[in-house]
N, C-alpha and C positions, 0 to 999 in steps of 0.2 A: 452421412444421410441426415438432412437436416430436420428440424422438429415439423415442418409442415410435411415432407415426406416419411416420417418416420409412423404418423397416425394413419396413414391412408390405408395400409394391411394391418389389421389388429394382431394375427398372428401370420406366425410364418412357418411352414411346413416343409417337412423333409422331401414331399413327394412334388417335383417340378411341374408335373401336370396339373396338379390340384392348385398349384400356386399360381400358373398362369391362370387357371380357371376363375381364381379369385379376383386376378387382375383384371381379367376381361368384364367383371363386374362394375369395376369401377367408371365413375364418368369419364368424358374424352378430356377434361383438363386434369383431372387425377391420373390418369394413363399419361398425357404429355409429361407430368411432373415425376412421374415414376421411371420413364424412359431417363429423361434428363439425368435424374440421381444416379441410374445404372449406368448411362456411358458416361458419366464422370467418375465413377468408381472404378472404371476399368485401367488396368494397371498398364501404362504407356509402353512401357519395356517389352511388353509381349504384344503391341498395337501393329497393324499393317500402317502402311503410311498414308492410306484412304482415312482412317481414323484420327491421326493426328493432325492430318493437315488443316493448317487456318481455316482454307476457304471450304471444307468440307464441314469442320465443325461449325463455321459459320451458316451454312445451309440447314444444318441440324437443328440448330438453334432457331433460324427461320422457319422452319415446318413446326417446331413446338409452340410457337408462338401464333403461328394460323390455326392449329387446333386449339389452342387456349382462347383464341378470339372468337372460335367457332366461324373461321373463314375458311377450313379446309372439309372438302367431303370427304367423310370415311366411307368404309365398305364394311359389310358384315362378313363374319367369318366364312359362310356358306358359300358368297361369292367370290371371296380371294380363293376358297378352297378348288374352287370348279373351275376360274382362270388356270391355277397354277395345276391341275392336273390335264388340263386342255394342253396347256404347254409342252408340258411333258409328254402326253400321247402325240401330239405335231411332230416333238424331237426324236422321239424312238418308233415313229413309223417310218 
């Protein structure tokens, strides 16, 4: 993790839910940087072709730039969760 991203989270917890909640408190650009660092840290020997495909990696970088530049429209968790639940209801109906 580079110096900028190492200062994003002041402490790391063993509880993944708590860590996620802390990460969600970050600004959009801080979250984008965190995502980029996490993606870069993945072991490519265990990655799927989608994760290592140069076109997919370029798309991820493009999306991160859009977030950092404030050009991406985000959604709050409640909206995302409701869309997921609705899709699951339709799928299981």
